[in-house]
N, C-alpha and C positions, 0 to 999 in steps of 0.2 A: 504494500500500500504506500502511495506517495504522500509524504508529509510536506506539502508545497512550501509552507513558510520556512521550514528548516532548509529545504533544498535551495530556495532563493537566498537565504542568509549566507550559507556557505559558498554558494556561487558568487555572491557579492564579495566575500572575503578573498576568494581566489582572484577575482577581477581586480580588486584593490592592490594586492601584493604583486600580481603579475603586471599591473599597470606601472608600478614604480620599478619593476625589475629592469626594464630596458634603460632607464635613466641611470640607475646605479651601475649597471654593467658598462654602459658607455663611459662613465666617469672612470671606472677602474681600468678599462682598456686604454684610455688616453694616458692615465698616470703610468701605466706599464709600457709606454712607448709603442702602443698598438701591437703588443705581443699577445697573440691569441692563446697560446699554450699557458702562459702565466695566468691570464685572466680565467682560463678554463679550470686551472688547478684551484683557484680561490673558490669558484662555484662548487667544485667537487668536495672541497673540505667542508663547506657549509652543509651540503647535503649529507655528508657522512655524520656530522655532529647531530643534525636535527632528525634525519630520516633513518639512522641506524642505531646510534647509542640511546637516544630517547625512547624509541619503541621497544628495544630490547630490555631496557630498564623497567618500563611499565609492564611488559609482559611477564617479567620475572617476579614482580610484586603482586600483581593482580591478574587473575585469569580473565580472558576476553572471549567473547563468543567467536566461533569459527575454529578452524583447525589448519594445520599445515598440510598441504597436498603437493604432489609432484607437478601436476598440471598447473595449479594455481601459482606455484613458485616460479615455474618457467615462464608463464605468461606475464607475471609481474616483473620478472627480471628483464623480459623483452620490452615491456612498457618503459621501464627505467632506462634501458639502452637507447630506445628511440627518443626518449625525453632528453637524455644527455646529448645525443647527436643533434637534436633540434637546438639546444642551447649553444652547441658548438657552431651551428650554422649562423646564428645571430652574432656570435662573437667574431667569426670570420668575416661576416659582412661589414662589421664595424672596423675590424682590423685592416681590411682592404680599403678603408676610408670611404665606405658607403655612408651616405647621410641618413640619419634616422627619419627624416621627413618623407622618404620613400621606402626605406627598408621596412620599418614597422607597419605601415599601412598594407603592404603586400603580404607580410607574414600574418598579421591579424585578420586580414580580409580573406585570404585564400585557405588558411588552415581549417576554418569551419567547413568549407566545401569538401576538403579531403576527409575531414572527420565524418561528415554525413555519408559520403560514398563508402568509406570503410565500414561504418556501422551498418549501413543498409546491405552491404555485401555479406557481412558476418551474420546478420539476422535474416538474410534472404527476403528483405522487405522493400525491394525496389518498386514493387507495384503499389506500395503504400504511400510513396512520395507524390504529393499533389502540387499543382501549379502554385497554390497559395504559399506553400512551404518554400518552394524555390524562390518566389518573390521575396519572402522574408529574408532568406539568405542573401539575396542580391542587395536588399536594403541595408542589411548589416554591413556588408562589404563596402558598399558605396558610402554609407555613413561614416565608417571608420576612415576610409581614404579622405573623404571631405573634411572631417574634423582635423586630421593631421596636416593636410595641405593648406587649409585656411586658418590655421592657428596663428595668433599674432607672432610676428617675427621678433627676434632679439633686437634690443636697441642698437642703433648704429654705433660703431666704435668711434671714439674721438679721433679726429684727424691729428696727425703729427705736425707740430709746428716746425717748418723747415727753414724759417727765417732767423733762427737763433744765431748760428755762427756759420762761417764758411766751411769749417771742418766737418760739420755734421750735415751739410746740405745734401750729400750724396747717399746718406744712410737710408732714407725712405725708399730710394730707388732700388737699393740692394735688397731690402726687405720685401719689396713688391716682386722682385724677380724670384726670391725664394718661395713666395706664396704661389706664383705661377708654376714653379717647378714642382711644388707639392701637389697641385691639382693635376699635373700631368702624370703623376704616379697612380692615379685611380685606374683600377682594372675592372671595367664593366662586366666582362665575362666571369671573373672570379666572384664579384659581388652577386651576380645573378645566380650562379651555381650555389653559393652559400645560402641565398634566400630560398631557393628550391629545396635544399636540404632541410632547412628549418620548417618550411611549410609542410612537406611530406611527413617528417618525423613528428612534429607537434600535432598534425592532424590525426595520426595513428595512435598517439599516446593514450588518449581517453578511452577509446573502445577496448584496447587490449588490457588496460588497467582495470576496467570494469569487469571484464570476463575473468581476469585473475582473481579479483575480489570475490566474485560469485563462486569460483572454484575453491575458495578457502572458507566457504560457509558464511560469507558476508563480513569477514574480519576487517577491521579498520587498520590495525597496526601491522599485521603481517605483510600485506602487499606493499605498504609504505616502506617497510624495512627492506624489502627486495629492491624497490626503486633506489633507495639510498646505497645499497651494495653495488648496484649497476653503475650508479653515478661515481662511486669511489673508484671502481675499476677503470671506467672509461675516462673520467675527468681528472683523476689524481694519479693512479698508478702508471697508466700509459704515458700521459704527458710528462711526468717526472722522469721516466726512463728516457724519453726522447730528448728532454732538455739536458740530461746528464751526458748523453751520448753525442750530442752535437754542440758545436761552439755557438755561443750566443751572438746574434747579430745586433742586439740592442744593448747599449751601454747605459746602465742606470745606477744611481747611488742607492744605498740601503734605505734612506729616508723615502725616496720616491717609490721604491719597491714596496715598502711597508704601507704607504698610502694606497697604492694601487691594489695590493692584496686585501686591504681593509674594505675598499669599495667593492671588490669582486666577491668577498665573503658575504658582505651585506646583500649583494645581488643574489647570491646563491641561497641565502636565508629567506629572502622574499620569495624566491621560486619554490623552496621547500615548503614554506607555510602555505603558499598557494596550492601546492600538491595535496596538503592535508585537507584543504577546503574541498578539493575535487573528490577525495575519498569520502569525506563526510557527506557531501551532496549525494553521492552514489548510495551511501549507507541508508539515507532517509528516502530512498526510492527514486532519486533522479536518474535519468538515462543520458548516456553520452550524446545522443542525437540532438538534445536540446540544451544540456548543461554546457557542453563545450562551445557551441555557437554563442551562447549568452556570455560566457567568459571572454571569448575573443571579440565579442561586440563591444563590451563595456571597458575592457582593459585599455584599448587605445585612447578612449575618452578620458579615463583617469590619468593615463600617461600625459596627455596633452594638458589637462588642467593643472597637474603637478608641475609640469615644465613652465607653464604660464605663471604660476604662483612663485616659483623660484626665480624666474626672470623678471618678476614685477611687471607683467604685461596683462594683468586681468582687466584693465580698463580699455584694452584695445580689441575687445571681442567684436568680430564682424558678423553681419547678417548671414553670410554663407556658413560661418562656423556654427551659429545657432541652428540653422536649417539642417546642417549635416548631423549635428548632435541629436536633433529630434528624429531625423531619418533613421539613425542607428538604433535609437530606443524603440521606435515603431517596428523596425525589422526584428529586433530581439523579441518583442512581445508576439509578433507573428510567428516566429520560429517556435516559441514556447507553446502557443495554442495549437498550431497545425503540425507539430512534430509527428512523423510517421510512427505508428505503433508496430512493434515487432509481433509476429505471430505468437500467440500464447502457447506455452508448453505446459499445459495443465496435466493433472493426473490422468492416467489412462481411464477410459470409460469402464464402468463395472461390467463384467461379463454377464450376459444373460443366462439364466438358468435354462438348461434344455427342457423343452416341453416333454412330458411323459409320452412315450410311444407305446402303443399296444403291442405286446409281444406274445406270440402264441406260447402256451405252456409247453415246456419240454416234456416228452414222454417219460414217465417214471421208470426208473431202472430197478426199483425194488421188486423182489419176486412176488408174483401174483399168488395169493393164497388159493389153495385148492378148494374147489366147491365140494363140500361134503356129500352133496347129493349125487355127485358123479361116481 
Protein backbone atom coordinates (compact mmCIF):
# COMPACT_ATOMS: atom_id res chain seq x y z
CA UNK A 1 0.00 0.00 0.00
CA UNK A 2 1.34 3.42 -1.00
CA UNK A 3 1.63 5.96 1.84
CA UNK A 4 1.71 9.01 -0.40
CA UNK A 5 2.65 11.69 2.19
CA UNK A 6 5.77 9.76 3.23
CA UNK A 7 6.66 8.98 -0.38
CA UNK A 8 6.48 12.68 -1.26
CA UNK A 9 8.42 13.66 1.89
CA UNK A 10 11.39 11.41 1.19
CA UNK A 11 11.26 12.23 -2.52
CA UNK A 12 11.58 15.91 -1.54
CA UNK A 13 14.54 15.06 0.75
CA UNK A 14 16.28 13.36 -2.15
CA UNK A 15 15.57 16.25 -4.52
CA UNK A 16 16.93 18.70 -1.93
CA UNK A 17 20.24 16.95 -1.35
CA UNK A 18 20.73 15.94 -4.96
CA UNK A 19 19.95 19.53 -5.89
CA UNK A 20 22.95 20.84 -3.95
CA UNK A 21 25.08 17.84 -4.95
CA UNK A 22 26.18 19.39 -8.24
CA UNK A 23 27.12 22.71 -6.61
CA UNK A 24 29.33 21.02 -4.01
CA UNK A 25 30.87 18.69 -6.58
CA UNK A 26 31.67 21.53 -8.97
CA UNK A 27 33.36 23.44 -6.14
CA UNK A 28 35.45 20.44 -5.12
CA UNK A 29 36.50 19.65 -8.68
CA UNK A 30 37.65 23.24 -9.21
CA UNK A 31 39.65 23.22 -5.97
CA UNK A 32 41.35 19.98 -7.06
CA UNK A 33 42.47 21.46 -10.36
CA UNK A 34 39.77 19.67 -12.38
CA UNK A 35 41.15 16.29 -11.29
CA UNK A 36 38.23 13.92 -11.74
CA UNK A 37 39.81 10.99 -9.86
CA UNK A 38 40.57 13.01 -6.73
CA UNK A 39 37.03 14.40 -6.62
CA UNK A 40 35.68 10.89 -7.22
CA UNK A 41 37.64 9.59 -4.23
CA UNK A 42 36.07 12.24 -1.99
CA UNK A 43 32.58 11.18 -3.10
CA UNK A 44 33.43 7.53 -2.49
CA UNK A 45 34.76 8.20 1.02
CA UNK A 46 31.51 9.93 1.98
CA UNK A 47 29.43 7.04 0.65
CA UNK A 48 31.55 4.53 2.56
CA UNK A 49 31.07 6.40 5.84
CA UNK A 50 27.33 7.02 5.44
CA UNK A 51 26.19 4.05 3.40
CA UNK A 52 28.32 1.24 4.86
CA UNK A 53 29.46 1.96 8.41
CA UNK A 54 26.19 3.54 9.57
CA UNK A 55 23.87 0.78 8.22
CA UNK A 56 26.12 -1.99 9.56
CA UNK A 57 26.14 -0.34 12.99
CA UNK A 58 22.36 -0.01 13.02
CA UNK A 59 21.85 -3.60 11.86
CA UNK A 60 24.13 -4.91 14.60
CA UNK A 61 22.18 -3.05 17.31
CA UNK A 62 18.60 -3.48 16.18
CA UNK A 63 17.09 -6.05 13.85
CA UNK A 64 15.33 -4.75 10.77
CA UNK A 65 12.66 -6.31 8.64
CA UNK A 66 13.92 -8.11 5.59
CA UNK A 67 16.80 -10.47 5.05
CA UNK A 68 19.99 -10.91 3.07
CA UNK A 69 19.58 -12.68 -0.25
CA UNK A 70 21.98 -13.41 -3.07
CA UNK A 71 19.79 -11.91 -5.79
CA UNK A 72 18.97 -8.81 -3.73
CA UNK A 73 22.63 -8.27 -2.85
CA UNK A 74 23.77 -8.58 -6.45
CA UNK A 75 21.07 -6.24 -7.74
CA UNK A 76 21.82 -3.66 -5.05
CA UNK A 77 25.55 -3.88 -5.77
CA UNK A 78 24.75 -3.36 -9.45
CA UNK A 79 22.59 -0.34 -8.57
CA UNK A 80 25.45 1.10 -6.53
CA UNK A 81 27.86 0.49 -9.40
CA UNK A 82 25.75 2.35 -11.95
CA UNK A 83 25.13 5.09 -9.38
CA UNK A 84 28.88 5.52 -8.89
CA UNK A 85 29.50 5.53 -12.63
CA UNK A 86 26.79 8.16 -13.02
CA UNK A 87 28.55 10.34 -10.46
CA UNK A 88 31.79 9.79 -12.36
CA UNK A 89 30.06 10.96 -15.54
CA UNK A 90 29.08 14.27 -13.91
CA UNK A 91 32.59 14.70 -12.46
CA UNK A 92 34.19 14.02 -15.84
CA UNK A 93 31.88 16.48 -17.59
CA UNK A 94 32.93 19.19 -15.10
CA UNK A 95 36.59 18.14 -15.24
CA UNK A 96 36.52 18.49 -19.03
CA UNK A 97 35.39 22.08 -18.36
CA UNK A 98 31.77 21.58 -19.29
CA UNK A 99 29.55 24.35 -17.96
CA UNK A 100 26.84 23.39 -15.44
CA UNK A 101 24.34 25.53 -17.35
CA UNK A 102 24.04 22.79 -19.98
CA UNK A 103 25.53 19.72 -18.26
CA UNK A 104 22.97 19.50 -15.45
CA UNK A 105 19.87 20.24 -17.60
CA UNK A 106 20.71 17.37 -19.94
CA UNK A 107 21.44 14.97 -17.08
CA UNK A 108 18.37 15.84 -15.02
CA UNK A 109 16.14 16.04 -18.09
CA UNK A 110 17.16 12.81 -19.83
CA UNK A 111 17.71 10.53 -16.81
CA UNK A 112 13.94 10.24 -16.03
CA UNK A 113 13.29 9.14 -19.60
CA UNK A 114 15.90 6.39 -19.29
CA UNK A 115 14.46 5.50 -15.88
CA UNK A 116 10.97 5.13 -17.35
CA UNK A 117 12.16 2.99 -20.25
CA UNK A 118 14.19 0.71 -17.96
CA UNK A 119 11.32 0.36 -15.47
CA UNK A 120 8.79 -0.38 -18.20
CA UNK A 121 11.15 -2.94 -19.72
CA UNK A 122 11.66 -4.69 -16.37
CA UNK A 123 7.94 -4.66 -15.56
CA UNK A 124 6.88 -5.44 -19.14
CA UNK A 125 4.48 -2.51 -18.94
CA UNK A 126 5.20 -0.60 -22.15
CA UNK A 127 1.53 -0.99 -23.04
CA UNK A 128 0.61 0.90 -19.85
CA UNK A 129 2.41 4.10 -20.91
CA UNK A 130 -0.13 6.69 -22.04
CA UNK A 131 0.38 9.91 -24.02
CA UNK A 132 -0.44 11.96 -20.92
CA UNK A 133 2.45 10.39 -19.03
CA UNK A 134 4.83 11.04 -21.92
CA UNK A 135 3.63 14.65 -21.95
CA UNK A 136 4.46 14.89 -18.24
CA UNK A 137 7.99 13.62 -18.87
CA UNK A 138 8.45 16.16 -21.64
CA UNK A 139 7.23 18.97 -19.38
CA UNK A 140 9.63 17.89 -16.62
CA UNK A 141 12.55 17.85 -19.05
CA UNK A 142 11.65 21.17 -20.68
CA UNK A 143 11.01 22.76 -17.31
CA UNK A 144 14.38 21.65 -15.94
CA UNK A 145 16.20 22.91 -19.03
CA UNK A 146 14.31 26.21 -18.99
CA UNK A 147 14.94 26.82 -15.29
CA UNK A 148 18.69 26.38 -15.64
CA UNK A 149 19.07 28.23 -18.93
CA UNK A 150 17.01 31.22 -17.78
CA UNK A 151 18.45 31.47 -14.28
CA UNK A 152 19.98 34.84 -13.40
CA UNK A 153 23.59 35.08 -14.44
CA UNK A 154 26.44 35.87 -12.13
CA UNK A 155 27.27 39.53 -11.61
CA UNK A 156 29.72 40.84 -14.14
CA UNK A 157 33.27 40.86 -12.90
CA UNK A 158 34.82 44.23 -12.22
CA UNK A 159 36.98 45.51 -15.03
CA UNK A 160 40.69 45.83 -14.40
CA UNK A 161 41.97 49.39 -14.31
CA UNK A 162 44.69 49.47 -16.98
CA UNK A 163 45.57 53.14 -16.57
CA UNK A 164 47.49 52.69 -13.34
CA UNK A 165 51.08 52.47 -14.57
CA UNK A 166 52.84 51.69 -17.79
CA UNK A 167 54.39 48.54 -16.30
CA UNK A 168 51.02 46.93 -15.75
CA UNK A 169 49.34 48.07 -18.93
CA UNK A 170 50.04 44.81 -20.74
CA UNK A 171 48.90 42.53 -17.91
CA UNK A 172 45.18 42.47 -18.84
CA UNK A 173 46.05 41.45 -22.37
CA UNK A 174 48.12 38.53 -21.10
CA UNK A 175 45.25 37.41 -18.81
CA UNK A 176 42.80 37.70 -21.69
CA UNK A 177 44.97 35.48 -23.83
CA UNK A 178 45.13 32.92 -21.02
CA UNK A 179 41.34 32.86 -20.78
CA UNK A 180 41.04 32.30 -24.51
CA UNK A 181 43.54 29.48 -24.26
CA UNK A 182 41.52 27.90 -21.44
CA UNK A 183 38.35 27.99 -23.53
CA UNK A 184 40.17 26.27 -26.38
CA UNK A 185 40.87 23.28 -24.10
CA UNK A 186 37.18 22.36 -23.95
CA UNK A 187 36.53 18.94 -25.51
CA UNK A 188 32.87 18.75 -26.65
CA UNK A 189 33.09 15.03 -27.50
CA UNK A 190 34.46 14.13 -24.05
CA UNK A 191 31.82 16.28 -22.34
CA UNK A 192 29.04 14.67 -24.40
CA UNK A 193 30.27 11.14 -23.64
CA UNK A 194 30.47 11.96 -19.93
CA UNK A 195 26.92 13.33 -19.94
CA UNK A 196 25.66 10.17 -21.71
CA UNK A 197 27.37 8.03 -19.06
CA UNK A 198 25.65 9.97 -16.26
CA UNK A 199 22.23 9.88 -17.97
CA UNK A 200 22.24 6.14 -18.67
CA UNK A 201 23.64 5.13 -15.28
CA UNK A 202 21.48 7.42 -13.14
CA UNK A 203 18.44 6.46 -15.19
CA UNK A 204 19.01 2.77 -14.40
CA UNK A 205 19.92 3.32 -10.73
CA UNK A 206 16.39 3.59 -9.30
CA UNK A 207 14.76 0.54 -10.94
CA UNK A 208 17.53 -1.89 -10.01
CA UNK A 209 17.78 -0.55 -6.46
CA UNK A 210 14.02 -1.00 -6.05
CA UNK A 211 14.16 -4.60 -7.27
CA UNK A 212 17.12 -5.32 -4.98
CA UNK A 213 15.19 -3.94 -2.03
CA UNK A 214 12.19 -6.13 -2.84
CA UNK A 215 14.47 -9.18 -3.13
CA UNK A 216 15.61 -8.42 0.44
CA UNK A 217 12.11 -8.42 1.86
CA UNK A 218 11.70 -4.63 1.79
CA UNK A 219 14.83 -3.99 3.88
CA UNK A 220 15.96 -0.36 4.06
CA UNK A 221 19.53 -0.67 5.29
CA UNK A 222 20.77 -3.80 3.49
CA UNK A 223 20.46 -2.48 -0.09
CA UNK A 224 21.88 0.85 1.03
CA UNK A 225 24.88 -0.93 2.49
CA UNK A 226 25.42 -2.69 -0.85
CA UNK A 227 25.30 0.67 -2.63
CA UNK A 228 27.98 2.00 -0.28
CA UNK A 229 30.21 -1.03 -0.84
CA UNK A 230 29.94 -0.59 -4.60
CA UNK A 231 30.79 3.10 -4.26
CA UNK A 232 33.83 2.28 -2.13
CA UNK A 233 35.19 -0.17 -4.72
CA UNK A 234 34.40 1.96 -7.79
CA UNK A 235 35.04 5.43 -6.34
CA UNK A 236 37.83 4.84 -3.78
CA UNK A 237 39.79 1.64 -4.30
CA UNK A 238 40.12 1.81 -8.09
CA UNK A 239 40.90 5.58 -8.34
CA UNK A 240 43.46 5.39 -5.51
CA UNK A 241 45.31 2.56 -7.29
CA UNK A 242 45.27 4.55 -10.54
CA UNK A 243 46.55 7.69 -8.82
CA UNK A 244 49.33 5.75 -7.09
CA UNK A 245 50.39 4.04 -10.31
CA UNK A 246 50.41 7.13 -12.53
CA UNK A 247 52.24 10.45 -12.14
CA UNK A 248 50.06 13.40 -11.27
CA UNK A 249 49.46 15.98 -13.98
CA UNK A 250 48.08 18.52 -11.50
CA UNK A 251 50.37 20.25 -9.00
CA UNK A 252 48.45 21.25 -5.86
CA UNK A 253 49.46 22.24 -2.37
CA UNK A 254 48.11 20.36 0.63
CA UNK A 255 45.83 23.20 1.64
CA UNK A 256 44.18 23.24 -1.76
CA UNK A 257 43.86 19.45 -1.76
CA UNK A 258 42.28 19.58 1.69
CA UNK A 259 39.69 22.13 0.59
CA UNK A 260 38.90 20.21 -2.58
CA UNK A 261 38.49 16.92 -0.73
CA UNK A 262 36.27 18.62 1.86
CA UNK A 263 33.91 19.90 -0.84
CA UNK A 264 33.95 16.51 -2.61
CA UNK A 265 33.16 14.66 0.64
CA UNK A 266 30.31 17.08 1.29
CA UNK A 267 29.03 16.37 -2.23
CA UNK A 268 29.22 12.62 -1.61
CA UNK A 269 27.40 13.06 1.70
CA UNK A 270 24.59 14.92 -0.06
CA UNK A 271 24.38 12.14 -2.63
CA UNK A 272 24.32 9.43 0.04
CA UNK A 273 21.57 11.18 2.04
CA UNK A 274 19.61 11.52 -1.19
CA UNK A 275 20.01 7.77 -1.76
CA UNK A 276 18.55 7.17 1.72
CA UNK A 277 15.55 9.25 0.68
CA UNK A 278 15.09 7.09 -2.42
CA UNK A 279 15.14 3.89 -0.36
CA UNK A 280 12.68 5.31 2.17
CA UNK A 281 10.34 6.44 -0.60
CA UNK A 282 10.42 2.91 -2.02
CA UNK A 283 9.83 1.45 1.44
CA UNK A 284 6.58 3.44 1.80
CA UNK A 285 5.25 2.14 -1.50
CA UNK A 286 6.78 4.55 -4.01
CA UNK A 287 7.63 3.19 -7.45
CA UNK A 288 10.70 4.11 -9.52
CA UNK A 289 8.54 5.05 -12.49
CA UNK A 290 7.30 8.20 -10.72
CA UNK A 291 9.71 8.67 -7.78
CA UNK A 292 12.79 9.11 -9.97
CA UNK A 293 11.17 11.55 -12.45
CA UNK A 294 9.98 13.66 -9.51
CA UNK A 295 13.48 13.72 -8.06
CA UNK A 296 15.10 14.62 -11.36
CA UNK A 297 12.40 17.21 -11.98
CA UNK A 298 12.80 19.15 -8.75
CA UNK A 299 16.54 18.66 -8.12
CA UNK A 300 17.60 21.12 -10.86
CA UNK A 301 15.11 23.68 -9.53
CA UNK A 302 16.67 23.42 -6.06
CA UNK A 303 20.12 23.56 -7.64
CA UNK A 304 19.20 26.78 -9.41
CA UNK A 305 17.60 28.46 -6.40
CA UNK A 306 20.62 27.57 -4.25
CA UNK A 307 23.01 28.93 -6.85
CA UNK A 308 20.99 32.15 -7.06
CA UNK A 309 20.98 32.53 -3.28
CA UNK A 310 24.72 32.00 -3.02
CA UNK A 311 25.36 34.41 -5.87
CA UNK A 312 22.98 37.03 -4.48
CA UNK A 313 20.85 37.16 -7.62
CA UNK A 314 17.40 36.32 -6.25
CA UNK A 315 16.15 39.76 -7.31
CA UNK A 316 16.92 39.03 -10.97
CA UNK A 317 14.31 36.31 -11.56
CA UNK A 318 12.93 36.54 -15.11
CA UNK A 319 9.49 35.64 -16.45
CA UNK A 320 11.00 32.77 -18.43
CA UNK A 321 12.50 31.39 -15.23
CA UNK A 322 9.14 31.47 -13.42
CA UNK A 323 7.39 29.91 -16.41
CA UNK A 324 9.95 27.11 -16.63
CA UNK A 325 9.62 26.47 -12.90
CA UNK A 326 5.82 26.15 -13.19
CA UNK A 327 6.23 23.91 -16.25
CA UNK A 328 8.52 21.55 -14.33
CA UNK A 329 6.15 21.32 -11.35
CA UNK A 330 3.13 20.68 -13.62
CA UNK A 331 5.08 17.98 -15.44
CA UNK A 332 6.07 16.35 -12.14
CA UNK A 333 2.43 16.26 -11.00
CA UNK A 334 1.40 14.78 -14.36
CA UNK A 335 4.06 12.10 -14.04
CA UNK A 336 2.85 11.25 -10.53
CA UNK A 337 -0.83 11.00 -11.51
CA UNK A 338 -0.45 9.14 -14.82
CA UNK A 339 2.48 6.85 -13.98
CA UNK A 340 2.07 3.45 -15.66
CA UNK A 341 1.11 0.67 -13.31
CA UNK A 342 3.01 -2.57 -13.40
CA UNK A 343 1.01 -5.71 -13.90
CA UNK A 344 0.12 -7.05 -10.45
CA UNK A 345 1.76 -10.22 -9.33
CA UNK A 346 -0.85 -11.35 -6.89
CA UNK A 347 -1.23 -14.66 -5.21
CA UNK A 348 -2.19 -17.47 -7.54
CA UNK A 349 -5.88 -18.14 -7.81
CA UNK A 350 -7.26 -20.84 -5.58
CA UNK A 351 -7.63 -24.11 -7.31
CA UNK A 352 -11.17 -25.21 -7.90
CA UNK A 353 -12.22 -28.40 -6.27
CA UNK A 354 -13.01 -31.03 -8.87
CA UNK A 355 -16.67 -31.78 -9.23
CA UNK A 356 -17.66 -35.27 -8.16
CA UNK A 357 -17.85 -37.61 -11.09
CA UNK A 358 -20.13 -40.64 -11.05
CA UNK A 359 -18.02 -43.74 -11.07
CA UNK A 360 -19.43 -47.18 -11.67
CA UNK A 361 -18.92 -49.44 -8.65
CA UNK A 362 -16.14 -51.87 -9.04
CA UNK A 363 -17.18 -55.54 -9.02
CA UNK A 364 -16.59 -57.07 -5.69
CA UNK A 365 -13.68 -59.42 -5.44
CA UNK A 366 -14.88 -61.09 -2.24
CA UNK A 367 -16.01 -64.68 -2.60
CA UNK A 368 -19.71 -65.11 -3.23
CA UNK A 369 -21.35 -67.11 -0.47
CA UNK A 370 -22.86 -70.37 -1.58
CA UNK A 371 -26.62 -70.58 -1.74
CA UNK A 372 -27.65 -73.18 0.79
CA UNK A 373 -30.59 -74.01 -1.39
CA UNK A 374 -28.36 -75.29 -4.15
